[in-house]
C-alpha positions in Angstrom: 161.6 50.5 124.1 163.4 49.3 121.0 166.9 48.2 121.4 169.8 50.0 119.7 171.2 48.5 116.4 174.4 46.6 117.2 177.5 47.8 115.2 179.1 45.4 113.0 182.2 43.7 114.2 185.5 44.4 112.6 185.6 41.1 110.8 182.0 41.6 109.5 182.8 45.3 108.4 185.9 43.9 106.5 183.9 41.2 104.9 181.2 43.7 103.7 183.9 46.1 102.3 185.5 43.1 100.5 182.3 41.8 99.0 182.3 41.3 95.3 179.6 40.2 92.9 179.8 37.7 90.2 178.0 37.8 86.9 178.3 34.8 84.3 177.1 34.6 80.7 176.6 30.9 80.2 177.3 28.8 77.0 177.6 25.1 76.2 181.4 25.0 76.3 182.6 28.4 77.8 181.3 30.6 80.5 182.2 34.1 80.5 182.5 35.7 84.1 182.7 39.3 85.3 183.3 40.7 88.8 182.1 44.0 90.2 182.5 45.5 93.7 179.5 46.5 95.6 180.1 50.1 94.4 179.8 49.0 90.8 183.4 49.1 89.8 184.3 46.4 87.1 187.3 44.5 88.4 188.0 42.0 85.7 186.5 39.5 83.2 187.5 36.1 82.2 186.5 32.9 80.3 186.4 29.4 82.0 185.6 26.0 80.4 182.1 24.5 81.4 183.8 21.7 83.3 184.2 20.7 86.9 187.8 22.0 86.8 186.7 25.3 85.1 184.1 25.8 87.8 186.7 25.4 90.5 189.1 27.8 88.6 186.3 30.3 88.5 185.7 30.4 92.2 189.3 30.5 92.9 189.6 33.5 90.5 186.6 35.4 92.0 188.0 34.6 95.5 191.2 36.6 94.6 189.1 39.8 94.4 187.2 39.4 97.7 184.3 37.6 99.3 181.7 36.3 97.0 178.2 35.8 98.4 175.9 36.6 95.4 176.1 35.5 91.8 173.8 36.5 88.8 174.0 33.6 86.3 172.1 33.6 82.9 170.4 30.3 81.8 170.4 28.5 85.2 167.8 26.0 83.8 169.9 25.0 80.7 173.7 26.0 80.0 174.3 27.3 83.5 172.4 24.5 85.4 175.7 22.7 86.6 177.4 26.0 87.4 174.5 27.0 89.5 174.6 23.7 91.3 178.4 24.1 92.0 177.9 27.6 93.3 175.0 26.6 95.7 177.2 23.8 97.1 179.9 26.5 97.8 177.3 28.4 99.7 176.8 31.2 97.1 173.4 32.5 96.5 172.4 32.1 92.8 170.2 34.6 91.2 168.6 34.0 87.9 169.3 36.8 85.5 167.4 37.5 82.3 169.0 38.5 79.1 169.4 42.4 78.7 166.5 44.0 77.0 166.7 44.8 73.3 166.9 48.7 73.9 169.9 48.1 76.2 171.6 46.0 73.6 171.1 48.3 70.9 172.5 51.1 72.8 175.6 49.2 74.1 176.1 46.4 71.7 176.3 42.7 72.4 179.2 40.7 73.5 179.4 37.9 76.1 181.6 40.2 78.4 179.1 42.9 78.4 176.3 40.4 79.1 178.3 38.9 82.0 178.8 42.5 83.4 175.2 43.3 83.0 174.2 40.1 84.8 176.4 41.3 87.8 175.0 44.7 87.7 171.4 43.5 87.7 172.1 41.7 90.9 173.8 44.8 92.5 170.9 47.1 91.6 168.2 44.5 92.8 166.6 44.3 89.3 167.5 40.7 89.4 166.5 39.3 92.8 164.8 35.9 92.1 166.7 33.0 93.3 167.3 30.3 90.6 165.6 27.0 90.7 167.6 24.2 92.3 168.3 21.1 90.0 169.6 18.5 92.4 166.5 16.9 93.8 163.5 14.8 93.1 161.9 17.5 91.0 164.9 17.6 88.7 164.4 13.7 88.4 160.7 14.4 87.4 161.8 16.9 84.7 164.0 14.4 83.1 161.5 11.4 83.4 158.6 13.6 82.1 160.9 14.7 79.1 161.5 11.3 78.1 157.8 10.3 78.5 156.6 13.3 76.5 159.0 12.4 73.6 157.9 8.8 73.8 154.2 9.8 73.6 154.8 12.1 70.6 156.9 9.3 68.8 154.1 6.8 69.5 151.5 9.0 68.1 153.7 9.6 65.0 154.2 6.0 64.5 150.4 5.2 64.8 149.6 7.9 62.3 152.2 6.5 59.9 150.8 3.0 60.3 147.3 4.0 59.5 148.6 6.0 56.4 150.5 3.0 55.1 147.3 0.9 55.5 145.1 3.3 53.6 147.3 2.7 50.4 147.9 -1.0 51.0 146.5 -3.9 48.9 142.6 -4.1 49.3 142.8 -7.6 50.6 145.1 -6.6 53.4 143.2 -3.4 54.1 139.9 -5.3 54.4 141.5 -7.9 56.8 142.4 -5.1 59.2 139.4 -2.9 58.9 137.0 -2.2 61.7 139.7 -2.7 64.4 140.3 -0.4 67.3 143.8 1.2 67.3 145.0 -1.2 70.1 143.6 -4.3 68.2 145.2 -2.9 64.9 148.6 -2.5 66.4 148.5 -6.0 67.9 147.3 -7.6 64.6 150.0 -5.8 62.6 152.6 -6.9 65.0 151.7 -10.5 64.3 151.9 -10.2 60.5 154.0 -12.8 58.9 156.7 -11.1 56.9 159.5 -11.8 54.3 162.0 -9.7 52.6 160.1 -7.0 50.6 159.9 -8.0 47.0 156.9 -6.0 45.8 154.5 -3.3 47.1 152.3 -5.6 49.1 155.2 -7.5 51.0 156.9 -4.0 51.5 153.6 -2.8 53.0 153.3 -5.8 55.3 156.9 -5.5 56.4 156.5 -1.8 57.3 153.1 -2.4 59.1 154.9 -5.0 61.4 157.8 -2.7 62.0 155.7 0.3 62.9 153.5 -1.8 65.2 156.3 -3.3 67.1 157.7 0.3 67.5 154.4 1.4 69.0 154.3 -1.4 71.4 157.9 -0.7 72.5 157.2 3.0 73.0 153.9 2.0 74.9 156.1 -0.1 77.2 158.6 2.8 77.8 155.7 5.0 78.5 154.2 2.8 81.0 157.6 2.3 82.7 158.1 6.0 82.9 154.7 6.8 84.3 155.5 4.4 87.0 158.7 6.1 87.9 157.1 9.4 87.8 154.2 8.4 90.2 156.7 6.7 92.5 158.9 9.8 92.7 155.8 12.1 93.4 154.5 9.8 96.0 157.8 9.9 97.8 158.3 13.7 97.4 154.9 15.2 97.7 152.3 12.5 98.2 149.5 14.8 99.1 149.4 16.2 95.6 148.1 13.0 94.0 145.1 12.9 96.5 143.6 16.1 95.0 140.8 15.7 92.5 142.1 16.0 88.9 145.8 16.0 89.8 147.3 12.9 88.3 150.9 12.1 87.7 151.4 14.1 84.5 149.6 17.3 86.1 151.5 16.9 89.3 154.8 16.6 87.6 154.2 19.7 85.5 153.3 21.7 88.4 156.2 20.5 90.7 158.7 21.2 87.8 157.4 24.8 87.7 157.9 25.3 91.3 161.4 23.6 91.3 163.3 21.7 94.1 163.3 24.9 96.2 159.8 26.1 96.3 160.7 28.4 99.4 162.1 30.8 96.8 158.6 31.7 95.9 157.6 34.6 98.2 153.8 33.9 98.0 151.2 31.9 96.2 150.7 34.9 93.9 154.2 34.4 92.8 153.4 30.7 91.9 150.3 31.9 90.0 152.5 34.3 88.1 154.9 31.4 87.2 151.9 29.5 86.0 150.4 32.4 84.1 147.1 32.3 85.8 147.6 35.9 87.5 145.5 38.6 86.0 147.3 41.6 84.8 146.3 45.2 85.1 145.4 46.8 81.7 143.8 50.0 82.9 144.0 53.4 81.1 142.3 56.7 81.7 138.8 56.1 82.8 138.9 52.3 81.7 139.8 49.9 84.5 140.2 46.4 83.5 142.4 43.3 83.7 143.6 41.1 80.9 144.8 37.5 80.6 148.4 36.7 81.4 149.9 34.9 78.4 153.3 34.5 80.1 154.5 32.0 82.6 155.1 28.2 82.2 152.5 27.1 79.7 152.7 23.5 80.7 151.8 24.4 84.1 149.0 26.6 82.8 147.7 23.6 80.8 147.9 21.4 83.8 145.8 23.8 85.8 143.2 23.9 82.9 143.1 20.2 82.9 142.4 20.0 86.6 139.8 22.7 86.3 137.9 20.7 83.5 138.0 17.5 85.5 136.6 19.2 88.5 133.8 20.7 86.4 132.8 17.3 85.4 133.1 15.6 88.7 133.0 18.1 91.6 129.8 19.7 92.6 131.3 22.6 94.3 133.3 23.6 91.2 130.2 23.4 89.0 128.3 25.6 91.6 131.0 28.1 91.6 130.9 28.2 87.9 127.1 28.7 87.8 127.4 31.5 90.4 130.1 33.5 88.4 128.3 33.2 85.1 125.1 34.5 86.8 127.1 37.4 87.9 127.9 38.2 84.3 131.2 36.4 83.8 131.7 34.3 80.6 132.5 30.6 81.0 136.2 31.1 80.1 136.5 34.1 82.6 135.0 31.8 85.3 137.5 29.0 84.4 140.4 31.5 84.7 139.2 32.3 88.3 139.0 28.5 89.1 142.6 28.0 87.7 143.8 30.8 90.1 142.0 29.1 93.1 143.6 25.8 92.1 147.1 27.5 91.8 146.7 28.6 95.5 145.6 25.2 96.7 148.7 23.5 94.9 151.0 26.2 96.3 149.9 25.5 99.8 150.7 21.7 99.3 154.0 22.2 97.5 155.4 24.6 100.0 154.1 22.8 103.2 156.7 20.4 104.8 156.3 16.8 104.2 154.7 14.8 107.0 157.1 13.5 109.6 157.7 9.7 109.5 156.5 7.8 112.5 159.3 6.8 114.7 159.9 3.2 115.4 158.4 2.1 118.7 
């Protein structure tokens, strides 16, 4: 026999009646906040500076209207990241809110106050119900380290291309002395060139080649150092991830960044697959029943899953057998690889969401 539901205590009833919902439209310098009741009545709006003092003032202002348990915040991964951390530390559930759709904006207009109110109403209606990614743990460290590494890789590639472009138009004697070398040897030789103050085209070319080569070497050292820190962070946070075939530090970092510091906010492995853009979407109409490729999601995570799939196709017999079986069934190679990416996303999700192994206690 099922037990009867317990009535709310007087304190709980008052707390529920006094609950308010906060909506925030975030910007670089000022955040615009709106407070509504659980019945949808707009109480007030206000602006607060994007500073620690401004965040404290915002919470004090909301507290004057009632009990705050939920807050809808736009841009929790950028302008609203610091505010989201402050709200979570205060025990408030932070919900990620997307911008209002274009039809709503055309109908109601666009102001920061309206956007803040719309964020609060999205939380109240349940249209926005996804918890925001936390940005206060090892995954946030990975995001910053990977950002620096990616920019260093891009700058190094640009410097190498510039070095080779200068060499193409250089004096024939200089060009012939440096021809036939690998990129690594070319950079090393150019970094050792004797230079003087540029007086003519040839001396300017030598000076530029040495400068670009040393820039490449400095960027390579930075990349090596950042890869070391990324690997060390992943090893401490999620060591099992690096033991999987095809999952190197770069791919592991991209997938962990997509999940965030609080992967428990993902309800299932299907939600993680959707975040990575590897979940097929229904595109059926009338008598036609089909699914199409999802072009949304985090494209860096999607690329990471693709690289893992290609690596396993080269080195893992089970993955090759799966590809052969699906192509025999009539799927194209690209369709079969999409299925492999979906299975890999499931495997990665189980690793990311599983609790870390307990450290052995000292005897």
